[in-house]
N, C-alpha and C positions, 0 to 999 in steps of 0.2 A: 402613526400609518406611514411615515417616509421610514422611519426605524424598519418596521417591520418587512417592509416591501423590499428592502436594500441587505435582509440578510443574504439572498443569495451569493450578493456580488461581496458581501463582505467574508463567508466561507471561501471565496478562492485567493489562495497567495500562494505563487509559485517564486522559488528562489532563482538566481540567475543561473546556469549552467558553468559547470568548471573539469576540469577531468577528475575522476573521484578513478578510487581502486575497485569499486564494486557499483553497479546499478540492480536495485534488489527489486523484483517483482512483490509489490506486495498483493495478500491472497482478495480474492474477489473480483466481480466484473470481467471475466474470463471471455474474450480475449484483447481486450481491450490493452490492459496494463502490459500484457508480454508483448502486444505488435508494438506501441510506444516504446518499451524497453530495446526492442530491437532496434528500432532507429536509431535509439540514443549510441546503441553499442557499433550499427555502423557508422554512425559519424563521427566515432574515436574516442567517445566521451569516456570510457571504461574498458578492460582487457574481460571483465567477469559477467555473468550476469546471474544472480541469488536468488534460488526461488524459493518462500516458505513454503513447510506443509501442514495443510490445515487437516486437524481431526475430523472436520464435519465435509460433509454428508455421509465420509466411507463408513464411519462406526455407526453412523445410524443405519445406513443398508446393510451394510457387514450382518448387522442384527437380523433381520430380515431375508439374510441370505441371499443378497443381493451385489455381486462383486463392483468395484467400485474402485481404479487405480488410482483415482487424486487429482485435484487441481492442478498440481505442479507437474503430474505427467501430462496431461494435458498442454498447459503451459509452455511446458520442455520441447512439446511437437511446433509446438505454435513458433515456438523462435528460431526451430531448423526450418522449418516452414519459410522464415522470412530473414533466412542464411545464416544464422549465427551456427557456429560450429559446437557440436555436442561437449566439447573439450571445454568451451568456457562457462559454459553453464552446470550451475552446483545444487543443488539441493542444503538448505539449512534443517537441522534440527536441534531440539528434539520441535515436537508437533504445537503446534500455535490451535489459538481457540479466536483472537481478536488482536486487534493493530499493539496493544501495548505487548501481550505473547512477544508480537512478529518484531519490535524494538529490542526484547529481553535476550531476543535471538541472534541478532542483527550485531549487536554491540559487543558480545565476544567473540562473532566471528571474524570483526574487524582487527581482534587483538588489541594488546594492553596501551600500544604507543598513539599518543596524541596525535593527531595531524593527518591521520586518516581520514579522507571523503569518500560517502556515501552518496547515489543517488536514487531517491526513493520513491516509486513510480507509482500512483494512484490514482485516482477520480479527482473529476475539479472539487467537488463539493465535501471531499476528505481530505484536502489538502490543509486546511489550518488546525485542524484536530492531528491529524500525524505531527506536524509540526510541534504543535504545542507538547502530547506526548514525547517527541524527542528529547524536548527541553525538559521535561521532567522526571523520564527516567535514565538521561543519558546526561546527566550536566556536567559540562566541562569534557566530554568524551569526546571522542572524535565528532566530527562534521557533519550534516546531514544537509543534503539539498533535496527539495520536496520539490517532484514535477507532477502537472495533471499529464493522464492521455491525451494527446490532442485531438481522437476522434471522438471521446466524449461528447454525448449528446446534451448534458445537461447544462440549458439557459439559467446563470445565474440573476439577469435580469428580469426572467420572468416566471422566475422559478414557481408559481401559484397555478401553474394554465395547465402543469400536467398531473397526475396524481404521483408517477415514478421520481419527479422533481420535489413535488413538495414532501413525498413519505426520504427522500434523501436530506431535505433542510430539516426537520425532525428528528431523525437518526441523528445527524453531526451536531444539532444543538444540544439536545438530552447528551451526545458524548463527551460535548465539552464541558458542560454543566457535571459532569461525574470525572473527568480530567482534572478542572478546578478547583472539585470537591477532594481530592486526593486519591481518587479511584475506590470509595467504600463499594461501587456495584461491581458484582462478579459475573461472570456466565454461569447461567446454570446449569448444573450438575446433574 
C-alpha cells in the first residue's frame, strides 16, 4: 500500500538548473508550461525558448472545417505576454504527436556538438518519463534538464484525492512501462 500511495512522489524528479542553450516548452498543460519557461528566461537560464508544434487537435478540427491556430501559437502569445521578446521564441519542426516525438525534434535542433544543454519544461507528474525518454532516445547526446511548472497543482503526496491527479499518475505509469519496454506502443493513426 505504501508503494502504491508513494507513486505520485516517485514520478516527480527535477534536475538542478544551470544555464542552457534553450528552454523547451513541451506540448500540453497550456499555459502553465509556457509561463514557467518565461520565468526561467527572465532569470537568464537561456537566451531562447523553443516550442514544439503538435498536430492535434488542429488536424481533427481542420477535418471538421474549424480553424485552430495551434498550441504553439497560443504558447507564443503567452510567452510574449510574460515579457519574452518574439525574436527569442522559435517553433521547432516537424510536427509532433507525443513526448518521444518532441525529443526526436529537439536533439537535431541542438546540433551535433556534445555539451549543449536544454531545459525541458513540463508538468510535475510528467518529469520522470521525460527524463527517461531523453536517456533512451538521446543517449550520449546533449544534456537535458527536466523542470516542472511551479504553478502545476498536481499533489504528489495525495494524488488519489482528485480525478485529474489520479489520471496523471495512471497515464505516466503506463507511459513509463511503454518506455521501459522500448516504446512498442505508438500513437493511434
